[in-house]
N, C-alpha and C positions, 0 to 999 in steps of 0.2 A: 564431408565436413562435420566436425564435432561441435554441437551447439551447447555452449555453456553460458547462456545469457537468459535464463528462465525468469529472472527477476524483472527483465524488461518486458517480455511477453512469452506466451507459450503457444504451441500449435493447438488447434482445436482437436479434441479427442474424437474418435470415430463415433462414439455414442452421442456426443454433443452435435456432431455434424448430421447424424441420422435424425435426431429430434428436430433440429433446425429445419431440415428439408421437409419432414412430415408436417410440422406446424405451419410452414410456409404454404404448403399445398392444401391442408385441411382446415386451418384456423386463420385464414387470411383476412377475415372480416375485421373492421375497425372496432376495437373493444368498447368504444363509446357509442356505437350505433345500437338502436333499440330492436332491430330485427334479429332473427335467429343466428345469422352469421356473427353479428356483434356479440350476442349473448354467449355463444360457445367460446368465442375468443376471450371474453371477459372472465368466464369461468376458469379458463386455463391460467389467466393472470392471477386470479384469486387463489388458486391452488399453489401457484408459485410463491405468492406472498406467505402463505401458511408454511411452506417448506423452508424458505429462506429464514423466516422468523425463528423457526424451531432450531435452526443451526446455531443461532447466537443466543438462545434462550430468551427471545423477545416475543412480542405480540404481533400478530399479522397486520393489525391496524397501523403499526408503525413502519411498515415497509413501503418505500416509494421507489419505483424503478426510474433509472436515468439512462443517459447515453455513455456513462463511463465514470471512472474514479475522479477525474478532474472536475467534471460537472457536478458530481456528488459533493465534493468538497465546497465548491463555489456556492451551490444552492443551499446546502445545509448551514454553512456559516452565515451567509447573508440572511437567510430566513430566521435563524435563531437570534442573531444580533439585533436585527431590525424589529423583530417581534417582542423583544424584551428590553428595549432601550430605556423604558420607564423604570426598570430595576437597576440599571447601571450601564455605564458606557466604557468600562475597562475590560480589555480582553488580554489574556496571557497565552503565549505560545513559546516555541523555541526557534532558534535560527537554523535548525537542521530539518525543518519540515519540508514537505514536497512543495515545489514552486506554486502549485495550484492553491495551496493553503496560504502561503506568504503573499502571493499576488492578490488574493481576495481580501486579506487583512489590510493590504495597502489601500484598497478601495474603501474599506470601512473607515480607515484612518481619515480619508478625505471627507467622510461624512460626519466626522466629529468624534469617532471612537478613539480612545487611547489604547495603544498596543504596547505591551511590555514583553520582553524576551527573557525567559529564565535561562541562565547558562547551563550547559551540560558538563559533566566531568570528562576525564580523558578517554573514557569508554563510550561516551555519547549518551550517558544515562542522566535523567533528570533526578536530582536529589531533593527529597521532600523539604528539607530545611530551606533550600534555595527557592523552591516554589512558594513556600509559606511566606517568605520575605516579600514576594511580589504582590501578594493578595492585599487588597484594601476594600473599603466599604463599597466602592463602585464596581468591583469585579463581578462580572455577570457570566463570563464564559472562559473556559480554558480549552485549548486545542493542542493535544500532544499525540503524535502518531504512535501506534502500537509498536512498530519496528521500523527503524530507519532503512530506507532502500539502499543507501550507499554503505553504511557501517554494518548493518545487520543486527545491531543491538536491540534487544527487546526491553521495553520499559516495564516497570513494576506497576501494572495497571490497577491492581487491587488496592495498593497503598495510596496511589494518587487519587483513585475514585473515592476512597474512604475519607481522605482529607477534604476533598471538594464537597462531598455530600454533607459533611459536618458544617461546612460554611454556606451551604445552600447555593453553590455555584454549579452551572451547567458544564458538563464534560463531553467534549467532542473528540473523537479519535479517528484518524485516517488509518483504516485497517486493510488497505489494499494489499500490502505485502504479507499480511498474516491470515486473512480470511481463507479458510479451507486448509491451512497449513499448521496453524497454532490454535488451540481452543480459545474461543471468545465467548464470554458470558456477560451480557449487558447488565444483568442483575447483580452478579458478584462484583463487577467492576464499577457499578453505579454510573454506567454510561448513559448520557442523554441522547447522543447521536453517534452513528457509526457509518463510515464510508466503505463501500465494497466495489470490486470490479471483476468482470467476467474473464477478460483475456489473460489474467495472471494465473488462472486455474483451469486452463484448457477449454475455456468457453470462447464465444465470439468477441471480436472487438466491437466497440460502439455500444456496449451494454454495461450497466452498473446498477447499484442500489444504494439507498440511504435508509438507515433505521433512525427514526425520530421517536423517542419515547412518547406514547400517547398522552402522557401527563404534561408534555412540553407544549407551551404556546409558541407559535411561529407566525411570521407574516410572509405571504407569497412575494417572490421577487418581482413578478409581473402581475399587476392587478387583473382580475377577471380571467386568470388562467383556468382552464377546465380539465386538463389532464392531471392524473395522479392527485386527485382531490385538491387541485389548485397549486400543487407544488411546482409544476413545470408546464411548459407548453410543448406541443408536438405529439403526434400520434404514437401510441404505445407500440414498441417493437416486440410484438407477441412471439414470433419465432425465435428472436434473439434471447428474450427473457426465458422461454422454455428451455433453450439450449444452455443458458447460464445456470438455470436451476438444476438440470441433470448433471452438469459438470461439477457444480458445488456438491451435490449429493454424492457423487463418486469420490470426490476429495475427502469428504467426511468419513466415508467408509474406510478409505485407505490411510487416513491421517496418521494413526499411531505407527503402523508398519512402515510407511514411507518416511516418517520422521526418523525412525531408527536406522533405516537404510541410508538416508542422506547423512546422518551423523557418522556412520561408518565410513562413507566416502570422504566426508570432511576430514575425519581423523587420518584416513589413509593418505590424503593429500598432504596434510600438515606433517605427518611422520616421514614423508618422502622428500620434502624440500630442505634446502639449506636455510635454516632459520636466521642465520647471520646475514644473509643477502635478501631474503624474502620475509617481510615482517607482516604478521597478522594484526590488523587494526580492528577497532570495535571491541566489544566484550569477549574475552576468551571462551566463556562457556554459555553465558546468558544471551544467546544469539540464535538467529534463524539457522536451522539445521542444514538447509540447502544453499547457504550463502557464505562466501569468503570475501572479505575486504582485505586486499593485500597491497603492500608497498614494496617495490623493488628498488633497493638503495641505489641512488645515482642515475636511474633511468626513468624517463618520463613515461607515464601510463599510456599516452597515445602511441608512443613508439612500440611499447610492448603489445598493445592491442593490434596494431598493423602487422607486426612481425608474426603474431599468433595467427592472424587472418591469412597471411602468406602460407602458413603451415597447415591450413585447414581447420583452425580452431576459432570459434566465435566467442569472444569475451567482451567485457565492457570496461569503460573508464569512469562509470558513474551512472546517474539517472538518465534514462533514455529520453526524458522530457527536456533535457538540456543539450541535446545533440547539436553540434556546430559551435558551441560556446567553448572558448579556449581558457576561460577563467578556472582556477583551481576549485576543487570541491569545497563548498562551504562547510559541509559536515566535518571534513578533515581539519579545516582551520579552526572550527569551533571547539575541537577536541585538543587544541594546542599545537597542531603541526605548523611548521613554517610553510610559506607559499611553495617553496621548492619541494618539500616533503609531500604537500597536498597534491602536487602535479604528478607525483609518482604512483598515485593510486590506480589499481585495477580491481575489477570485481568479477568474480567467477561464481556462477550460480547453477546448481544442478536441477535436474528434473527427472521425469519418469524414464527417459531413454538413456540417462547417464549410467555408464558402467565403470567397473574398476579399470578396464582397459583404457577407457577415455582418460581416467585420472593419470595412469602411468604415462600415457602418450603426452599429455599436457605438461606434466612435471618435466619430462625429458625435453620437450620443446622449450620450456621456460629456461632450463639449465643451458641449453644450446644458445638461446638468444643472449643470455647474460654473458656467457663465455665469449661469444663472438663480439659483443659490444665492448667488452673490456680488453680484448686482444687487439683491437684497432688502435 
């Protein structure tokens, strides 16, 4: 089976598995306990904070470990909004954010916050003029994902961050699809909060992190929580966090060479397909190197996915967090596609194991599926 769904999840790397096992055996103490077992576990957590913070040019005091990307979005948005309601009750986001962001903002709406949605252009980009129009005196927070999981388009973080800093507005970004794959600099982007996840970068599932600028005030979602300096409840997953950190470290080492390799695979794919039948969606160049958002004219994405699966190829029809839903991709409709066009979307994403042979086989399979579909 050829796996081409790395944006949904990745297999754990051998190194990450080894560290997980070692930490589970040797650092099994509760990191909040005061005995030696707890102390050594806590020291491992502290070193992990230092390492993750360095990767995004942040401070270790700003790293809070969670059980994944969705919880990271939920906790960070609630904590920032509730902790700063005295400054304003207006939040800006886009309609192409991850469901965990949009669902959390719905909760804040019920609490009296006003939520505005800045439109995106046909590539899925937020344009500064459009964002500026949404800002008012009550605007306290803006949440815009670094790269969209369905379209693959990367936002101009530096320009957005500069605009928000000048206005004194907090900037949160869901960086689950970019952490370890695209450089992230919280200082250069003026980011107040960043969301990260382990299982997208060959680490374990059930582990994530939030970066909250130490200058940021926030309010705990559950009063009297004791874990992660009150940020969340639940015993720290020391083995998972250690495995997450080593996986992230490996990604950072390989980042430039892997990005170049994936760009070559991306170009090979695009050069091999019939572009009149298979359309690239999202930005043509300012996009994730390992990601392809495609639309096969006249054929539903779900049909293409199932036919690929029959031929031993795993691809996606969109965000894995929406599996089972038959509604068309919101990211596609927000970029101006009709409902029928949005239903044609498929996503192909590469990883460490992807080869040129995999690309050739997949292109051949797509051509075969298209030919058989139209011959009936």
